C-alpha positions as a printed NumPy array, in Angstrom:
array([[-20.245, -28.876, -24.316],
       [-22.605, -31.553, -23.036],
       [-22.437, -33.225, -19.698],
       [-21.962, -30.518, -17.027],
       [-24.539, -30.276, -14.246],
       [-24.708, -28.582, -10.833],
       [-25.093, -31.196,  -8.085],
       [-24.666, -29.05 ,  -4.968],
       [-24.798, -25.396,  -3.877],
       [-23.829, -23.381,  -0.814],
       [-23.179, -19.793,   0.245],
       [-21.755, -17.677,   3.055],
       [-21.296, -13.992,   3.838],
       [-19.834, -11.577,   6.354],
       [-21.324, -11.534,   9.838],
       [-22.187,  -7.811,   9.994],
       [-25.17 ,  -6.556,   8.032],
       [-24.576,  -2.935,   7.029],
       [-27.697,  -0.955,   6.138],
       [-27.875,   2.063,   3.857],
       [-28.437,   4.153,   6.971],
       [-25.171,   2.798,   8.374],
       [-23.386,   3.815,   5.182],
       [-24.935,   7.287,   5.38 ],
       [-23.244,   7.774,   8.755],
       [-19.873,   7.174,   7.094],
       [-20.211,   8.826,   3.696],
       [-22.398,  11.589,   2.221],
       [-25.308,   9.513,   0.911],
       [-28.812,   8.405,   1.887],
       [-30.951,   5.293,   1.966],
       [-33.27 ,   6.85 ,  -0.626],
       [-30.449,   7.648,  -3.066],
       [-28.911,   4.168,  -2.838],
       [-32.269,   2.415,  -3.277],
       [-33.306,   4.574,  -6.221],
       [-29.982,   4.202,  -8.03 ],
       [-29.228,   0.537,  -7.268],
       [-32.041,  -1.231,  -5.4  ],
       [-29.571,  -2.173,  -2.632],
       [-30.847,  -1.936,   0.953],
       [-27.983,  -3.535,   2.873],
       [-24.832,  -5.577,   2.441],
       [-22.591,  -7.809,   4.579],
       [-19.052,  -6.957,   5.695],
       [-16.679,  -9.711,   6.803],
       [-14.639,  -7.718,   9.282],
       [-13.432, -10.73 ,  11.302],
       [-13.416, -13.312,   8.501],
       [-11.054, -13.898,   5.615],
       [-11.936, -14.566,   2.011],
       [-10.805, -18.158,   2.591],
       [-13.101, -18.487,   5.627],
       [-16.154, -17.564,   3.563],
       [-15.057, -19.719,   0.622],
       [-14.712, -22.747,   2.904],
       [-18.071, -22.168,   4.59 ],
       [-19.803, -22.003,   1.199],
       [-17.888, -25.068,   0.005],
       [-18.846, -27.137,   3.067],
       [-22.516, -26.45 ,   2.353],
       [-22.157, -27.243,  -1.35 ],
       [-20.417, -30.553,  -0.613],
       [-23.171, -31.488,   1.848],
       [-25.816, -30.418,  -0.68 ],
       [-24.255, -32.678,  -3.325],
       [-24.034, -35.609,  -0.927],
       [-20.468, -36.471,  -1.936],
       [-17.232, -37.091,  -0.052],
       [-14.282, -34.679,  -0.167],
       [-12.156, -37.447,  -1.673],
       [-14.263, -37.278,  -4.83 ],
       [-13.323, -33.643,  -5.551],
       [-10.553, -33.564,  -8.18 ],
       [-10.575, -29.85 ,  -9.061],
       [-10.997, -26.704,  -6.95 ],
       [-11.365, -23.378,  -8.737],
       [-11.727, -20.181,  -6.698],
       [-12.907, -17.146,  -8.653],
       [-11.788, -13.964,  -6.892],
       [-10.104, -10.599,  -7.357],
       [ -9.679, -10.135,  -3.588],
       [ -7.399, -12.995,  -2.455],
       [ -6.124, -13.007,   1.109],
       [ -2.544, -13.224,  -0.203],
       [ -0.827, -12.746,  -3.538],
       [  0.471, -16.263,  -3.071],
       [ -0.33 , -18.962,  -2.13 ],
       [ -3.695, -18.954,  -3.832],
       [ -7.005, -18.846,  -1.998],
       [ -7.768, -22.199,  -3.624],
       [ -4.708, -23.83 ,  -2.038],
       [ -5.582, -22.361,   1.356],
       [ -9.172, -23.574,   0.996],
       [ -8.056, -27.041,  -0.123],
       [ -6.052, -27.366,   3.084],
       [ -8.849, -26.113,   5.326],
       [-11.39 , -28.384,   3.63 ],
       [ -9.125, -31.422,   3.861],
       [ -9.232, -32.196,   0.149],
       [ -7.052, -34.906,  -1.381],
       [ -3.418, -34.009,  -1.964],
       [ -3.611, -34.447,  -5.736],
       [ -6.499, -31.979,  -6.135],
       [ -5.824, -29.346,  -8.793],
       [ -6.396, -26.053,  -6.926],
       [ -6.128, -22.644,  -8.574],
       [ -7.51 , -19.105,  -8.49 ],
       [ -8.841, -17.226, -11.508],
       [ -9.566, -13.501, -11.723],
       [-12.473, -12.843, -14.046],
       [-13.912, -10.166, -11.744],
       [-17.719, -10.259, -11.773],
       [-17.698, -12.725, -14.69 ],
       [-15.439, -15.053, -12.718],
       [-17.946, -17.718, -11.716],
       [-19.13 , -18.122, -15.311],
       [-15.518, -18.525, -16.441],
       [-14.844, -20.955, -13.599],
       [-17.706, -23.209, -14.665],
       [-16.473, -23.224, -18.274],
       [-12.972, -24.162, -17.101],
       [-14.329, -26.854, -14.769],
       [-16.373, -28.305, -17.612],
       [-13.273, -28.713, -19.742],
       [-11.387, -30.354, -16.875],
       [-14.21 , -32.784, -16.172],
       [-14.386, -33.665, -19.855],
       [-10.62 , -34.29 , -19.954],
       [-10.952, -37.021, -17.321],
       [-13.942, -38.729, -18.942],
       [-16.276, -37.287, -16.334],
       [-14.607, -38.934, -13.351],
       [-14.751, -37.058, -10.049],
       [-16.24 , -33.665,  -9.222],
       [-15.207, -30.041,  -9.638],
       [-15.796, -27.487,  -6.883],
       [-16.151, -23.931,  -8.2  ],
       [-16.25 , -21.103,  -5.66 ],
       [-16.856, -17.401,  -6.216],
       [-15.59 , -15.619,  -3.104],
       [-14.854, -11.957,  -2.436],
       [-13.892,  -9.821,   0.549],
       [-14.351,  -6.44 ,  -1.09 ],
       [-14.969,  -4.167,   1.92 ],
       [-11.234,  -3.487,   2.605],
       [-10.82 ,  -2.464,  -1.061],
       [-13.547,   0.196,  -0.992],
       [-12.706,   3.898,  -1.055],
       [-14.954,   5.233,   1.701],
       [-14.526,   8.75 ,   0.294],
       [-16.11 ,   7.72 ,  -3.006],
       [-19.817,   7.705,  -2.224],
       [-20.835,   6.548,  -5.693],
       [-18.829,   3.32 ,  -5.385],
       [-18.445,   2.311,  -1.734],
       [-22.197,   1.792,  -1.242],
       [-22.362,  -0.836,  -3.981],
       [-20.289,  -3.732,  -2.683],
       [-20.499,  -6.483,  -0.08 ],
       [-18.557,  -9.542,   1.073],
       [-19.657, -13.106,   0.39 ],
       [-19.023, -16.485,  -1.203],
       [-21.002, -18.983,  -3.252],
       [-19.97 , -22.507,  -4.23 ],
       [-21.137, -25.13 ,  -6.701],
       [-20.249, -28.794,  -7.088],
       [-20.158, -29.735, -10.773],
       [-20.381, -33.246, -12.192],
       [-20.366, -34.897, -15.599],
       [-23.729, -36.059, -16.903],
       [-24.127, -37.245, -20.485],
       [-27.772, -36.173, -20.521],
       [-27.017, -32.596, -19.416],
       [-26.527, -29.577, -21.658],
       [-23.932, -26.867, -20.997],
       [-23.318, -23.89 , -23.265],
       [-20.939, -20.943, -22.806],
       [-20.111, -17.584, -24.386],
       [-17.674, -14.967, -23.19 ],
       [-15.111, -12.35 , -24.023],
       [-13.613,  -9.02 , -23.055],
       [-13.648,  -5.411, -24.193],
       [-10.325,  -4.155, -22.781],
       [-10.767,  -0.871, -20.905],
       [ -8.8  ,  -0.701, -17.67 ],
       [ -9.872,   2.809, -16.699],
       [-13.6  ,   2.065, -16.442],
       [-13.294,  -0.296, -13.464],
       [-10.09 ,  -1.298, -11.702],
       [ -8.37 ,  -2.011,  -8.387],
       [ -4.702,  -1.046,  -8.627],
       [ -1.686,  -2.422,  -6.772],
       [ -0.571,   0.909,  -5.304],
       [ -3.681,   1.948,  -3.364],
       [ -5.515,  -1.349,  -3.503],
       [ -8.853,   0.462,  -3.792],
       [-11.666,   0.083,  -6.307],
       [-12.146,   2.861,  -8.849],
       [-15.177,   2.828, -11.111],
       [-16.817,   4.99 , -13.74 ],
       [-20.356,   3.969, -12.86 ],
       [-21.995,   5.502, -15.923],
       [-19.692,   3.66 , -18.328],
       [-20.157,   0.343, -16.518],
       [-23.929,   0.86 , -16.63 ],
       [-23.854,   1.613, -20.381],
       [-21.75 ,  -1.486, -21.017],
       [-23.998,  -3.729, -18.934],
       [-27.381,  -2.607, -20.263],
       [-26.257,  -3.258, -23.841],
       [-24.08 ,  -6.344, -23.316],
       [-26.367,  -8.376, -21.024],
       [-29.403,  -8.597, -23.349],
       [-27.09 ,  -9.078, -26.336],
       [-25.416, -12.045, -24.614],
       [-28.742, -13.637, -23.729],
       [-29.996, -13.292, -27.307],
       [-26.747, -14.621, -28.778],
       [-26.483, -17.62 , -26.459],
       [-30.083, -18.598, -27.152],
       [-29.874, -18.075, -30.911],
       [-26.546, -19.886, -31.33 ],
       [-27.859, -22.913, -29.464],
       [-31.468, -22.871, -30.725],
       [-32.832, -22.313, -27.216],
       [-36.467, -21.265, -26.875],
       [-38.103, -19.472, -23.954],
       [-39.453, -22.847, -22.817],
       [-35.866, -24.137, -22.537],
       [-35.024, -21.632, -19.771],
       [-36.519, -21.942, -16.291],
       [-34.604, -19.049, -14.71 ],
       [-32.409, -16.134, -15.754],
       [-29.74 , -15.364, -13.151],
       [-27.778, -12.189, -13.866],
       [-24.827, -10.763, -11.963],
       [-26.428,  -8.929,  -9.043],
       [-24.766,  -5.539,  -9.504],
       [-27.689,  -3.161,  -9.856],
       [-31.453,  -3.666, -10.016],
       [-31.732,  -1.124, -12.831],
       [-29.432,  -3.234, -15.023],
       [-31.559,  -6.334, -14.47 ],
       [-34.796,  -4.424, -15.075],
       [-33.357,  -2.932, -18.258],
       [-32.547,  -6.425, -19.556],
       [-36.103,  -7.56 , -18.84 ],
       [-37.533,  -4.612, -20.79 ],
       [-35.165,  -4.909, -23.744],
       [-35.693,  -8.642, -24.094],
       [-39.437,  -8.591, -23.467],
       [-39.164, -11.685, -21.299],
       [-41.252, -12.582, -18.209],
       [-39.94 , -10.59 , -15.238],
       [-40.867, -13.443, -12.875],
       [-38.127, -15.584, -14.458],
       [-35.366, -13.138, -13.427],
       [-34.168, -13.858,  -9.893],
       [-32.994, -10.944,  -7.723],
       [-31.352, -10.965,  -4.304],
       [-29.043,  -7.952,  -4.468],
       [-31.269,  -6.09 ,  -2.009],
       [-29.466,  -7.549,   1.011],
       [-26.054,  -8.41 ,  -0.472],
       [-25.031,  -5.614,  -2.794],
       [-22.515,  -6.437,  -5.503],
       [-20.406,  -9.411,  -4.37 ],
       [-18.582,  -9.701,  -7.713],
       [-17.702, -13.328,  -8.573],
       [-19.801, -14.54 ,  -5.64 ],
       [-23.081, -12.978,  -6.766],
       [-24.306, -15.651,  -9.204],
       [-23.491, -18.688,  -7.004],
       [-24.988, -16.914,  -3.968],
       [-28.154, -16.287,  -5.994],
       [-28.306, -19.922,  -7.133],
       [-27.764, -21.113,  -3.56 ],
       [-30.573, -18.91 ,  -2.25 ],
       [-32.848, -20.182,  -5.003],
       [-32.093, -23.759,  -3.999],
       [-32.706, -22.869,  -0.345],
       [-36.084, -21.348,  -1.242],
       [-37.115, -24.462,  -3.178],
       [-36.99 , -22.728,  -6.572],
       [-34.652, -25.314,  -8.086],
       [-36.536, -28.486,  -7.174],
       [-36.458, -30.986,  -9.975],
       [-34.058, -30.48 , -12.845],
       [-33.909, -26.753, -13.65 ],
       [-32.299, -24.989, -16.596],
       [-30.483, -21.736, -15.86 ],
       [-29.218, -19.007, -18.155],
       [-26.682, -16.917, -16.231],
       [-24.807, -13.779, -17.298],
       [-21.849, -12.037, -15.658],
       [-20.065,  -8.773, -16.498],
       [-17.357,  -6.754, -14.81 ],
       [-13.842,  -5.331, -14.753],
       [-11.799,  -5.922, -17.842],
       [-14.315,  -5.277, -19.19 ],
       [-15.308,  -8.927, -19.135],
       [-18.554, -10.657, -19.946],
       [-19.738, -14.242, -19.948],
       [-22.929, -16.247, -20.218],
       [-23.762, -19.891, -19.677],
       [-26.675, -22.267, -19.998],
       [-26.424, -24.88 , -17.267],
       [-28.665, -27.424, -15.572],
       [-29.128, -27.794, -11.822],
       [-30.009, -31.253, -10.545],
       [-29.795, -31.465,  -6.752],
       [-31.293, -34.459,  -4.996],
       [-33.361, -33.474,  -1.959]])
């Protein structure tokens, strides 16, 4: 699909930074073990903030970054597996808090850690259906800390709370490409209704990711005749530094083109890619029109990749 471009970005996170040493006081682990296995040094917990609070904070920044009015937003998609309520949706709650127009289409989608990629694909189709009129606001937002089993030391150290938002617009000169799918396997990674806690087979998730991520990058580039010169940055789901490093080695691509920020966030699921993009914009890495290849993977097991352009006026 042609015509989808990122016009604004923003992010938010919990107020309390929790170091590996803090985690070691709660569960049998150590800073050294967590760093060696994941690369994570700290993460944020949103103890006094809701998922909707973080989603709205990220959205406010993205709207300001895009330089648009709230009235111009026609679609609001919140990607999350940790909604504040089963119903109404986080998107409806956020639409009210943000003061969006009454006829905005607001909905949640649960694609787990692939959610933001899926949300952008859905937003692209919606924008195309209205001949490119208006803007779509896509938010990845997760409050995962209450869903962590603090007795499971291999899992609870991985996650953090945060939100990232992107304003998408139609642009005939832009290029957007998407791939995605699922390999159904509930038992590898899930959060059930009864306990409401995350359960994960870390080794199986790692095996899935280290094979699927490079395969998705190769396939997306080959199917769309994209060369290395067509990609300015690779932004992968920030789950584990070893997964990202493995993709770099397997693909033989320049490591400097793979952005990492998981060190201080941990795995924020659907929020990780938009948070990364927002930090890149904040650091000046997206000045001028930049072309991004992003890949997500997570519970389902889901996977998704997209080639998207970022064009934010400074």
